[in-house]
N, C-alpha and C positions, 0 to 999 in steps of 0.2 A: 532583643530576643524575638519579638513580634515581627520586626522587619526581616530578620533572617528567615523566619518561617514563610513569610510572603514571597521572599526572593526564591526559596526552594520550590514553593508551589508554582511560581511563574516558570521556573526552569523545567519542572516536571511537566507542566502543561505544554511547553514548547516541544519537549521530547515526545510527548504523547501525540501532538499534532504531526510531528515528523513521521512517527510510526504509522499513523492513519494515512498520511500521504503516500508513504511507501507501500502500504497495503493496497491503496487504490491503483497504483502503478502496477503492482504484481497482478492484481485482479484483471486489469486491462490486458496485460501481457498474456495471461492465462487464456483469456477469451480469444485473443489473436491466434495463440497456439492451437487452441481447440478448433478454431475455424479453418486454419491451415491444414490441420489433420483431416478434417471432414472434407475439404476440397480435394486433398490428395487421394483419399479413398474413393471419392466420386469420380475423379479422373481415371483412377486405376481400373474401375469396374466398367 
């Protein structure tokens, strides 16, 4: 029983790490998008 719980915790920690990594990628993409929009508006004006 204890071993199963440890295995589940390990799996959940791996999933959580994946979520955080995806969040980092999304945040980076968002910054890139915002910068592209700012550059576009600057060129347009």
